[in-house]
KELOKE-646899 format. One record per residue (C-alpha): residue number from 1; residue in one letter; x, y, z. Coordinates in steps of 0.1 Angstrom, whole numbers, plus 5000, padded with zeros to 4 digits. Example, Ala and Ser with C-alpha at 12.3 -4.5 7.8 and 13.67 -1.06 7.14 Angstrom:
+-----+------+------+------+------+
| seq | type |   xx |   yy |   zz |
+-----+------+------+------+------+
|   1 |    A | 5123 | 4955 | 5078 |
|   2 |    S | 5137 | 4989 | 5071 |
+-----+------+------+------+------+
***
This chain:
+-----+------+------+------+------+
| seq | type |   xx |   yy |   zz |
+-----+------+------+------+------+
|   1 |    M | 5645 | 6129 | 8706 |
|   2 |    I | 5625 | 6156 | 8694 |
|   3 |    I | 5592 | 6144 | 8715 |
|   4 |    K | 5617 | 6152 | 8741 |
|   5 |    E | 5628 | 6184 | 8733 |
|   6 |    Y | 5594 | 6199 | 8726 |
|   7 |    T | 5579 | 6186 | 8758 |
|   8 |    Q | 5610 | 6207 | 8778 |
|   9 |    Q | 5602 | 6233 | 8754 |
|  10 |    I | 5569 | 6238 | 8764 |
|  11 |    D | 5572 | 6231 | 8797 |
|  12 |    N | 5603 | 6263 | 8802 |
|  13 |    I | 5570 | 6280 | 8788 |
|  14 |    A | 5545 | 6270 | 8818 |
|  15 |    E | 5574 | 6282 | 8838 |
|  16 |    W | 5576 | 6314 | 8822 |
|  17 |    I | 5541 | 6320 | 8829 |
|  18 |    K | 5547 | 6310 | 8866 |
|  19 |    T | 5574 | 6332 | 8869 |
|  20 |    T | 5562 | 6362 | 8854 |
|  21 |    C | 5529 | 6359 | 8870 |
|  22 |    T | 5541 | 6353 | 8904 |
|  23 |    R | 5533 | 6395 | 8912 |
|  24 |    R | 5498 | 6390 | 8900 |
|  25 |    S | 5469 | 6371 | 8914 |
|  26 |    W | 5464 | 6348 | 8884 |
|  27 |    H | 5445 | 6318 | 8874 |
|  28 |    K | 5449 | 6310 | 8832 |
|  29 |    A | 5478 | 6325 | 8817 |
|  30 |    R | 5475 | 6333 | 8771 |
|  31 |    V | 5503 | 6336 | 8754 |
|  32 |    D | 5493 | 6340 | 8713 |
|  33 |    A | 5521 | 6345 | 8686 |
|  34 |    V | 5523 | 6348 | 8647 |
|  35 |    L | 5547 | 6340 | 8629 |
|  36 |    V | 5562 | 6366 | 8607 |
|  37 |    S | 5594 | 6348 | 8596 |
|  38 |    D | 5614 | 6319 | 8605 |
|  39 |    E | 5635 | 6341 | 8622 |
|  40 |    V | 5608 | 6364 | 8633 |
|  41 |    L | 5576 | 6362 | 8657 |
|  42 |    S | 5551 | 6385 | 8671 |
|  43 |    Y | 5534 | 6377 | 8706 |
|  44 |    H | 5509 | 6391 | 8730 |
|  45 |    A | 5509 | 6376 | 8766 |
|  46 |    A | 5479 | 6377 | 8785 |
|  47 |    Y | 5463 | 6368 | 8818 |
|  48 |    Q | 5432 | 6360 | 8838 |
|  49 |    A | 5425 | 6364 | 8877 |
|  50 |    A | 5401 | 6340 | 8893 |
|  51 |    Y | 5366 | 6345 | 8886 |
|  52 |    A | 5374 | 6370 | 8861 |
|  53 |    T | 5359 | 6369 | 8825 |
|  54 |    H | 5380 | 6387 | 8804 |
|  55 |    F | 5420 | 6384 | 8799 |
|  56 |    K | 5445 | 6413 | 8807 |
|  57 |    A | 5477 | 6425 | 8795 |
|  58 |    L | 5505 | 6408 | 8811 |
|  59 |    R | 5531 | 6429 | 8817 |
|  60 |    F | 5571 | 6425 | 8817 |
|  61 |    S | 5607 | 6433 | 8809 |
|  62 |    F | 5623 | 6438 | 8779 |
|  63 |    T | 5646 | 6411 | 8792 |
|  64 |    E | 5614 | 6387 | 8800 |
|  65 |    G | 5602 | 6394 | 8766 |
|  66 |    G | 5634 | 6385 | 8750 |
|  67 |    V | 5633 | 6356 | 8769 |
|  68 |    L | 5598 | 6346 | 8755 |
|  69 |    E | 5602 | 6348 | 8722 |
|  70 |    T | 5636 | 6333 | 8722 |
|  71 |    M | 5617 | 6297 | 8738 |
|  72 |    L | 5590 | 6303 | 8714 |
|  73 |    L | 5609 | 6304 | 8681 |
|  74 |    D | 5629 | 6276 | 8697 |
|  75 |    L | 5595 | 6255 | 8700 |
|  76 |    Y | 5591 | 6265 | 8663 |
|  77 |    H | 5623 | 6250 | 8653 |
|  78 |    I | 5620 | 6219 | 8672 |
|  79 |    M | 5589 | 6213 | 8657 |
|  80 |    H | 5600 | 6222 | 8621 |
|  81 |    R | 5625 | 6197 | 8622 |
|  82 |    D | 5604 | 6170 | 8620 |
|  83 |    K | 5591 | 6173 | 8582 |
|  84 |    N | 5564 | 6155 | 8588 |
|  85 |    N | 5548 | 6183 | 8613 |
|  86 |    S | 5522 | 6207 | 8594 |
|  87 |    A | 5532 | 6240 | 8588 |
|  88 |    W | 5517 | 6266 | 8612 |
|  89 |    N | 5516 | 6308 | 8612 |
|  90 |    K | 5501 | 6314 | 8648 |
|  91 |    M | 5500 | 6294 | 8684 |
|  92 |    R | 5482 | 6298 | 8709 |
|  93 |    F | 5499 | 6289 | 8744 |
|  94 |    I | 5472 | 6283 | 8774 |
|  95 |    Y | 5487 | 6275 | 8811 |
|  96 |    D | 5457 | 6270 | 8836 |
|  97 |    R | 5472 | 6266 | 8873 |
|  98 |    D | 5445 | 6239 | 8876 |
|  99 |    E | 5458 | 6217 | 8847 |
| 100 |    E | 5483 | 6193 | 8850 |
| 101 |    R | 5495 | 6205 | 8816 |
| 102 |    P | 5498 | 6238 | 8797 |
| 103 |    F | 5480 | 6233 | 8764 |
| 104 |    A | 5490 | 6245 | 8730 |
| 105 |    A | 5478 | 6243 | 8695 |
| 106 |    Y | 5493 | 6258 | 8662 |
| 107 |    R | 5471 | 6264 | 8630 |
| 108 |    W | 5479 | 6277 | 8593 |
| 109 |    D | 5458 | 6309 | 8587 |
| 110 |    P | 5458 | 6314 | 8551 |
| 111 |    D | 5443 | 6349 | 8558 |
| 112 |    Y | 5475 | 6360 | 8577 |
| 113 |    A | 5494 | 6347 | 8549 |
| 114 |    W | 5481 | 6369 | 8526 |
| 115 |    L | 5486 | 6397 | 8548 |
| 116 |    L | 5522 | 6386 | 8551 |
| 117 |    S | 5526 | 6382 | 8513 |
| 118 |    L | 5517 | 6419 | 8508 |
| 119 |    D | 5538 | 6448 | 8504 |
| 120 |    E | 5533 | 6475 | 8528 |
| 121 |    E | 5541 | 6503 | 8507 |
| 122 |    S | 5516 | 6487 | 8478 |
| 123 |    E | 5477 | 6502 | 8474 |
| 124 |    E | 5464 | 6469 | 8485 |
| 125 |    Y | 5479 | 6472 | 8519 |
| 126 |    R | 5470 | 6511 | 8523 |
| 127 |    A | 5436 | 6506 | 8513 |
| 128 |    L | 5431 | 6475 | 8540 |
| 129 |    D | 5412 | 6483 | 8570 |
| 130 |    G | 5428 | 6488 | 8602 |
| 131 |    R | 5400 | 6465 | 8620 |
| 132 |    L | 5403 | 6432 | 8597 |
| 133 |    E | 5443 | 6435 | 8601 |
| 134 |    Q | 5438 | 6432 | 8639 |
| 135 |    Q | 5414 | 6404 | 8629 |
| 136 |    I | 5436 | 6387 | 8611 |
| 137 |    L | 5462 | 6393 | 8636 |
| 138 |    S | 5444 | 6377 | 8664 |
| 139 |    W | 5441 | 6337 | 8671 |
| 140 |    E | 5407 | 6337 | 8656 |
| 141 |    G | 5410 | 6348 | 8627 |
| 142 |    I | 5381 | 6368 | 8608 |
| 143 |    P | 5349 | 6354 | 8604 |
| 144 |    Q | 5346 | 6324 | 8582 |
| 145 |    N | 5317 | 6340 | 8563 |
| 146 |    L | 5335 | 6373 | 8555 |
| 147 |    P | 5340 | 6372 | 8518 |
| 148 |    R | 5378 | 6372 | 8505 |
| 149 |    P | 5384 | 6386 | 8477 |
| 150 |    W | 5422 | 6376 | 8476 |
| 151 |    R | 5414 | 6341 | 8477 |
| 152 |    E | 5405 | 6345 | 8441 |
| 153 |    T | 5438 | 6337 | 8435 |
| 154 |    R | 5471 | 6320 | 8448 |
| 155 |    I | 5495 | 6328 | 8477 |
| 156 |    T | 5529 | 6319 | 8467 |
| 157 |    N | 5567 | 6318 | 8486 |
| 158 |    I | 5555 | 6323 | 8522 |
| 159 |    G | 5580 | 6312 | 8546 |
| 160 |    R | 5594 | 6279 | 8543 |
| 161 |    T | 5563 | 6264 | 8528 |
| 162 |    G | 5564 | 6273 | 8495 |
| 163 |    A | 5530 | 6279 | 8472 |
| 164 |    I | 5499 | 6273 | 8492 |
| 165 |    D | 5466 | 6274 | 8482 |
| 166 |    A | 5450 | 6302 | 8504 |
| 167 |    S | 5416 | 6281 | 8508 |
| 168 |    L | 5433 | 6259 | 8526 |
| 169 |    S | 5436 | 6260 | 8564 |
| 170 |    K | 5456 | 6233 | 8589 |
| 171 |    E | 5454 | 6230 | 8626 |
| 172 |    H | 5473 | 6208 | 8647 |
| 173 |    R | 5469 | 6206 | 8687 |
| 174 |    Y | 5490 | 6191 | 8711 |
| 175 |    Q | 5482 | 6187 | 8749 |
| 176 |    G | 5512 | 6169 | 8769 |
| 177 |    Q | 5510 | 6142 | 8790 |
| 178 |    H | 5536 | 6136 | 8820 |
+-----+------+------+------+------+
***
């Protein structure tokens, strides 16, 4: 049952992209989302025109954005009804018009979990470089060779996953089949 609901929700997100992108000449669309809590996420949607090398921000109404946010959170909740699914705090959804099915990837980023654990009023958060924060928030995260002094300690009580060793990273990928 969860697989059917999951696949339906992936299809719903793909349909949202197709409908939202109809006002543009597009070839590929992407939605990146980061989970803030079990009920809140932040996302960025972008599209790529045919033969273009870069993605452009996909602009849409407040209502359309609310629909997308609801679908992404519903997808998260569908996935986490199955306790065997890996925890994730970042998601990338790609829809290519030439492909039969969309592609969704999920990953656990310990640097992002660390960022969420900071109190915004703390000295540590205020000292954080804005560029580093933007890198952490991106799908790719920060480069592996960058020093991470915060990995010397354990992160606890992050979301629904409890204590998490910040040096671990999990990635889960799904590519649906009809």
